[in-house]
C-alpha positions as CSV (number, residue, x, y, z in Angstrom):
1,X,216.0,43.3,96.2
2,X,216.4,46.6,97.7
3,X,215.6,48.0,94.3
4,X,212.6,45.9,94.0
5,X,211.6,46.9,97.7
6,X,211.8,50.6,96.7
7,X,209.9,50.3,93.5
8,X,207.0,48.2,95.5
9,X,206.8,51.1,97.8
10,X,206.8,53.9,95.2
11,X,204.0,51.8,93.6
12,X,202.0,51.5,96.7
13,X,202.4,55.1,97.5
14,X,201.3,55.9,93.8
15,X,198.5,53.5,94.1
16,X,197.2,55.0,97.4
17,X,197.6,59.0,96.1
18,X,195.6,57.7,92.8
19,X,193.0,56.1,95.0
20,X,192.5,59.2,97.3
21,X,192.6,61.4,93.8
22,X,189.9,59.3,92.1
23,X,187.9,59.0,95.5
24,X,188.0,63.1,95.4
25,X,187.1,63.3,91.8
26,X,184.3,60.7,92.2
27,X,182.6,63.2,94.8
28,X,180.1,65.7,93.5
29,X,182.2,69.2,93.1
30,X,180.9,71.7,93.2
31,X,177.7,70.9,95.3
32,X,174.5,73.3,95.0
33,X,172.1,74.8,96.9
34,X,168.3,75.7,95.7
35,X,167.4,79.0,97.7
36,X,163.5,80.1,97.3
37,X,161.9,83.0,98.4
38,X,158.4,84.4,98.2
39,X,157.7,88.2,98.7
40,X,154.8,88.8,101.6
41,X,151.5,89.9,99.8
42,X,148.8,91.6,101.8
43,X,145.6,91.6,99.9
44,X,142.0,91.9,101.0
45,X,138.7,92.2,98.7
46,X,135.3,92.9,99.9
47,X,132.1,92.6,98.0
48,X,129.6,95.5,98.0
49,X,127.8,97.9,97.9
50,X,125.6,97.6,101.1
51,X,122.3,99.2,100.4
52,X,120.0,100.1,103.3
53,X,117.5,101.7,101.2
54,X,115.3,104.7,102.9
55,X,115.1,104.5,106.5
56,X,113.3,106.8,108.8
57,X,114.9,109.0,111.5
58,X,116.0,107.3,114.8
59,X,115.6,103.9,113.1
60,X,118.0,100.9,113.4
61,X,118.6,98.5,110.7
62,X,120.9,95.6,110.0
63,X,122.0,95.1,106.4
64,X,120.0,92.2,104.6
65,X,123.2,91.5,102.8
66,X,126.8,91.0,104.3
67,X,130.1,92.1,102.5
68,X,132.3,88.9,101.6
69,X,135.5,89.7,103.1
70,X,138.5,87.4,101.5
71,X,142.0,87.2,102.3
72,X,143.8,87.5,98.7
73,X,147.3,87.5,100.0
74,X,149.5,84.8,100.6
75,X,150.2,85.1,104.7
76,X,147.7,85.3,107.6
77,X,146.0,88.7,108.0
78,X,144.3,90.7,110.5
79,X,142.1,93.4,109.4
80,X,141.6,96.9,110.8
81,X,138.4,99.0,110.1
82,X,137.5,102.5,109.3
83,X,134.7,104.7,107.9
84,X,134.8,108.2,106.1
85,X,132.0,110.4,106.9
86,X,129.3,111.6,104.3
87,X,129.1,115.4,104.4
88,X,126.7,116.7,107.0
89,X,126.8,113.7,109.4
90,X,129.1,112.6,111.9
91,X,129.6,109.0,113.2
92,X,129.4,108.4,117.0
93,X,129.7,105.4,118.9
94,X,126.5,105.7,120.7
95,X,123.0,106.5,120.4
96,X,123.0,109.1,117.3
97,X,121.6,112.5,118.1
98,X,120.7,115.1,115.2
99,X,122.9,115.0,112.3
100,X,124.8,111.9,114.0
101,X,124.8,108.2,112.8
102,X,126.2,105.2,114.0
103,X,127.4,102.6,111.7
104,X,128.6,99.2,113.4
105,X,130.2,96.3,112.0
106,X,130.2,92.4,113.1
107,X,132.0,89.6,111.3
108,X,129.1,86.5,111.4
109,X,128.7,83.5,109.4
110,X,124.9,84.7,109.1
111,X,122.8,88.0,109.7
112,X,123.4,89.0,113.5
113,X,120.2,90.4,115.3
114,X,120.5,94.0,116.1
115,X,121.1,93.3,120.0
116,X,124.3,91.4,119.2
117,X,126.1,94.5,118.2
118,X,127.7,96.6,121.0
119,X,129.1,100.2,120.7
120,X,132.2,99.4,122.4
121,X,133.0,96.4,120.2
122,X,131.4,97.0,116.9
123,X,130.7,101.0,116.5
124,X,133.2,101.9,113.4
125,X,134.9,105.1,113.7
126,X,136.9,107.5,111.4
127,X,140.3,106.1,112.9
128,X,141.4,102.5,111.8
129,X,140.7,100.2,114.6
130,X,142.4,96.6,114.4
131,X,140.2,93.4,114.9
132,X,140.7,91.4,117.8
133,X,138.6,88.5,119.6
134,X,136.1,90.6,120.4
135,X,136.6,93.8,118.2
136,X,134.1,93.7,115.3
137,X,133.3,89.8,116.4
138,X,130.6,87.8,116.0
139,X,130.7,83.8,115.4
140,X,133.7,85.1,113.2
141,X,136.6,87.4,113.6
142,X,138.9,89.7,111.4
143,X,141.6,88.3,113.4
144,X,144.6,86.1,112.0
145,X,142.4,85.3,108.8
146,X,144.5,82.5,107.0
147,X,145.3,83.1,103.0
148,X,142.0,82.7,100.9
149,X,140.2,82.7,104.2
150,X,136.8,84.3,103.6
151,X,134.5,86.2,106.5
152,X,130.7,87.5,106.2
153,X,130.9,91.5,107.4
154,X,127.4,92.5,108.3
155,X,126.6,96.2,109.2
156,X,124.1,98.0,111.5
157,X,123.0,101.5,110.7
158,X,121.3,103.7,113.1
159,X,120.0,106.8,111.7
160,X,120.3,110.3,112.9
161,X,117.7,111.4,115.5
162,X,117.1,114.2,113.0
163,X,118.8,115.6,109.8
164,X,118.3,118.2,107.1
165,X,120.3,115.8,104.7
166,X,117.3,113.6,102.9
167,X,119.5,112.6,99.9
168,X,121.1,109.2,99.8
169,X,124.4,109.5,101.7
170,X,127.6,107.0,100.9
171,X,129.6,106.0,104.0
172,X,133.0,104.8,103.0
173,X,134.0,101.5,105.0
174,X,137.9,101.0,104.6
175,X,139.1,97.3,105.6
176,X,143.1,97.2,105.7
177,X,145.2,94.2,106.0
178,X,148.3,93.5,108.3
179,X,150.4,90.7,108.5
180,X,149.3,88.6,111.8
């Protein structure tokens, strides 16, 4: 009887160990985790050129076409704008004098009126300036533009009050994207 009892106990212990081993063996081993990553891509494109044609000294002209500015990156972007002076002229952020000009920029869904551009908010400089809720803003902004988002950038050119430069000039406007 004692031998039978000992054999039963050993059998129960073996069964318990086997049950635990089988339960453990049936669990997934090893476990896996998929890890994904996307590298941030900042990318902006702009259509152009914007041609003002022949203008008179001291004239003010709003472009008849806009530049279509598109966030081609994969994150929200805030734009910064700057210009490069052509030889012989200097950009100012006020009414231009001799050999000076003012080029202003405004994001807007349609052509804005000349009077909606303000020197403090829209005049471009040779230093990069970030867009904000008011800087370069009309009914659109260059602030926190979503991936694949598009804006329309309109320009206003104020000609020098006088100049000796009468050949076609090229003013380069640079748009830079930063993550927002």
